[in-house]
C-alpha positions in Angstrom: 0.0 0.0 0.0 1.5 3.3 -1.1 1.9 6.2 1.4 -0.5 9.1 1.3 0.7 12.7 0.8 -1.5 14.6 3.2 -0.1 18.0 2.4 -0.6 17.6 -1.4 -4.1 16.2 -0.9 -5.2 19.0 1.4 -3.8 21.6 -1.0 -5.6 20.2 -4.0 -8.8 19.2 -2.3 -9.3 22.6 -0.7 -9.3 24.1 -4.2 -11.6 21.3 -5.4 -14.0 21.7 -2.5 -14.2 25.5 -3.1 -15.1 24.8 -6.7 -17.6 22.1 -5.8 -19.1 24.3 -3.2 -19.4 27.1 -5.7 -21.3 24.8 -8.0 -23.5 23.6 -5.2 -24.3 27.1 -4.1 -25.3 28.2 -7.6 -28.0 25.5 -7.5 -28.9 26.3 -4.0 -29.7 29.9 -5.0 -31.7 28.8 -8.1 -34.2 26.0 -8.7 -32.9 23.0 -6.7 -35.0 20.4 -8.5 -34.3 16.7 -7.7 -34.9 13.2 -8.9 -35.4 10.0 -7.0 -32.8 7.2 -7.1 -33.6 3.5 -7.0 -33.6 3.6 -3.2 -36.0 6.5 -3.2 -33.3 8.9 -1.9 -33.1 12.3 -3.7 -30.3 13.4 -6.0 -29.9 16.9 -7.5 -27.8 18.5 -10.2 -25.7 19.9 -7.4 -24.7 16.3 -6.4 -23.6 15.5 -9.9 -21.7 18.8 -10.5 -19.9 18.4 -7.2 -19.0 14.8 -8.0 -17.5 15.6 -11.4 -15.2 18.2 -9.9 -14.1 16.0 -6.9 -13.5 12.8 -8.9 -11.3 14.6 -11.5 -9.1 16.0 -8.7 -8.9 12.7 -6.8 -7.7 11.0 -10.0 -5.0 13.7 -10.3 -3.9 13.2 -6.7 -3.4 9.5 -7.3 -4.8 7.7 -10.3 -4.0 4.3 -8.8 -6.3 4.7 -5.7 -9.9 3.5 -6.6 -12.7 5.9 -5.9 -16.1 5.0 -4.5 -18.8 7.7 -4.7 -22.4 7.8 -3.6 -23.6 8.9 -7.0 -21.8 6.0 -8.8 -22.8 3.4 -6.2 -24.1 1.0 -8.8 -20.5 0.1 -9.5 -20.2 -1.5 -6.1 -20.1 -5.0 -7.6 -16.6 -5.8 -6.5 -14.1 -5.3 -3.7 -12.0 -2.2 -4.3 -9.1 -3.4 -2.0 -7.7 -2.1 1.2 -7.1 1.5 0.1 -9.7 3.6 -1.7 -11.3 7.1 -1.7 -14.8 7.4 -0.4 -16.8 10.4 -1.6 -20.2 11.9 -0.9 -20.4 15.0 -3.2 -23.5 16.3 -1.3 -24.3 14.9 2.1 -27.6 16.1 3.5 -29.4 16.4 0.2 -32.7 16.7 2.1 -31.4 19.7 4.0 -30.1 21.2 0.7 -33.6 20.8 -0.9 -35.2 22.5 2.2 -32.8 25.4 1.8 -31.1 24.7 5.2 -27.4 25.2 5.6 -26.4 21.9 7.2 -25.2 20.0 4.1 -21.6 19.0 3.3 -19.1 17.8 0.8 -17.3 14.7 2.1 -14.0 13.2 0.9 -12.2 10.4 2.8 -9.4 7.9 2.3 -9.8 4.4 3.7 -6.8 2.2 4.5 -7.3 -1.3 5.8 -10.8 -0.5 7.0 -9.8 2.8 8.8 -10.7 6.4 7.7 -7.2 7.9 7.8 -7.9 11.1 5.8 -11.0 13.2 5.7 -12.2 16.6 4.5 -15.7 17.9 5.3 -16.9 21.2 3.7 -20.1 23.0 4.5 -20.3 25.5 1.7 -23.4 27.4 2.9 -21.7 27.9 6.3 -18.3 28.6 4.7 -16.7 26.1 7.1 -14.2 23.3 6.4 -12.7 20.7 8.7 -10.0 18.2 7.7 -7.1 16.0 8.7 -4.0 18.0 8.0 -1.8 15.0 9.0 -2.2 11.7 10.8 -3.9 12.3 14.2 -4.2 16.1 13.5 -7.4 17.8 12.7 -8.0 21.4 11.8 -10.9 23.7 10.9 -11.0 26.9 8.9 -13.2 29.4 7.1 -13.5 28.6 3.4 -15.7 30.8 1.2 -16.8 29.1 -2.1 -17.6 32.5 -3.5 -14.0 33.7 -3.4 -11.0 32.6 -5.5 -8.1 30.9 -3.6 -5.8 33.9 -4.0 -8.5 36.2 -2.5 -8.6 34.4 0.9 -6.1 33.2 3.4 -6.9 29.9 5.0 -6.4 30.4 8.7 -6.7 26.8 9.9 -6.7 26.2 13.6 -6.4 22.9 15.5 -9.6 21.3 16.8 -10.0 18.6 19.5 -12.7 17.0 21.5 -13.6 18.2 25.0 -14.0 16.5 28.4 -17.7 15.9 29.2 -18.9 18.8 31.3 -19.7 18.1 34.9 -23.4 19.0 34.4 -23.9 16.2 31.9 -23.6 15.1 28.3 -24.5 17.3 25.3 -26.0 15.0 22.7 -26.5 15.7 19.1 -29.1 13.8 17.0 -30.1 13.6 13.4 -32.3 16.4 12.1 -34.2 14.0 9.7 -33.8 10.5 11.2 -34.5 10.6 14.9 -36.1 7.3 16.2 -37.3 5.4 19.3 -34.0 3.5 19.6 -32.1 6.8 19.9 -34.5 8.1 22.5 -34.2 4.9 24.6 -30.4 5.0 24.4 -30.3 8.7 25.5 -32.7 7.9 28.4 -30.0 5.8 30.1 -27.4 8.6 30.1 -27.0 11.9 32.0 -28.0 14.1 29.1 -27.8 17.8 30.0 -28.9 19.0 26.6 -29.6 17.8 23.1 -29.6 19.5 19.6 -30.1 18.4 16.1 -28.2 19.1 12.8 -28.1 17.4 9.4 -25.4 15.7 7.5 -21.9 14.8 8.7 -21.7 18.1 10.7 -22.8 16.1 13.7 -19.4 14.5 13.8 -17.6 17.8 13.3 -19.4 19.4 16.3 -18.0 16.6 18.4 -14.5 17.1 16.9 -14.7 20.8 17.7 -15.7 20.2 21.3 -19.2 21.7 20.9 -21.0 18.5 21.9 -20.1 15.1 23.3 -22.2 12.3 21.8 -24.0 11.4 18.6 -25.8 8.0 18.5 -27.1 6.7 15.2 -29.4 3.6 15.0 -30.9 4.3 11.7 -29.5 3.4 8.3 -26.3 5.1 7.0 -23.8 4.4 4.3 -20.1 4.5 4.5 -19.8 7.6 2.3 -22.1 9.4 4.8 -19.7 9.0 7.7 -16.1 8.3 6.6 -14.8 11.8 6.1 -16.2 13.2 9.3 -15.3 10.0 11.1 -11.7 10.6 10.1 -11.7 14.2 11.4 -13.3 13.1 14.7 -10.8 10.3 15.3 -7.9 12.7 14.5 -9.4 15.2 17.0 -9.4 12.6 19.7 -12.9 11.1 19.4 -14.1 7.7 18.5 -16.9 6.0 16.5 -17.9 2.5 17.7 -20.6 0.0 17.0 -23.1 -0.8 19.8 -20.7 -3.6 20.8 -18.0 -1.1 21.4 -15.9 -2.1 18.3 -14.4 0.7 16.2 -16.5 1.3 13.0 -14.9 -0.3 10.0 -15.0 0.6 6.4 -14.9 -1.4 3.2 -17.8 -3.6 4.2 -18.3 -4.8 0.6 -20.5 -7.7 1.8 -23.1 -5.3 3.1 -23.0 -3.0 0.1 -21.1 -0.4 2.3 -24.0 -0.1 4.7 -23.1 0.9 8.3 -24.4 -0.8 11.4 -25.8 1.2 14.3 -23.0 3.3 15.9 -22.1 5.7 18.7 -19.8 8.6 18.0 -18.2 10.1 21.1 -16.0 13.2 21.6 -14.1 12.1 24.7 -16.0 9.2 26.1 -16.6 9.4 29.9 -14.9 6.7 31.9 
């Protein structure tokens, strides 16, 4: 398995994310029509424009690393090996269609089942978080409406926090809350809860703004991988309900995730 150049990937993907974000925001401010895929989930022109930009850059970064993208998921008929890019060109399509701001562009690198690199960009919020190196996560302001030479990327380190003495701050899905999640939270000292869409739930944990994100409903690997990488690099964890770290490259399940619990700094 070849080594991954974090610095080069970050430099190229920040430009690509700005371009993808600009394409997404053009559709956001116009008629964001959508179609239904075979699984009844929505897909927009913004998804497809973003994907085209990201895939071209990923092939330039390393043409030998296979790419798996949500919008080309029908190609999941074979194992892509132990190292592959995992892309969701527009995570939170429902939020995008509703003209909310909590949708993201997700790019991850998986190595031997582990998300080692991730970049999560929320173009409507002008926020990006990414793994600048192994075990190092940062966040920055990134405006898709500005050219790279017009803005200075002032990235700052991010890390999870200790759970406050007054209890756990839980974050839940804005569109997929269920009875299992409610039952799970009922057994914990929850001080407050909030909801947000897309992979931003992981990023709020990584930035120390919340402590816990349980997910019992269905997700796919491209929904979680990039933000999972950022959270792990910031000191957090994502585990199954059995306490095992969430793995990627589950080809036998069609890249479906099991239920999982994402923690900032898990209380002892």
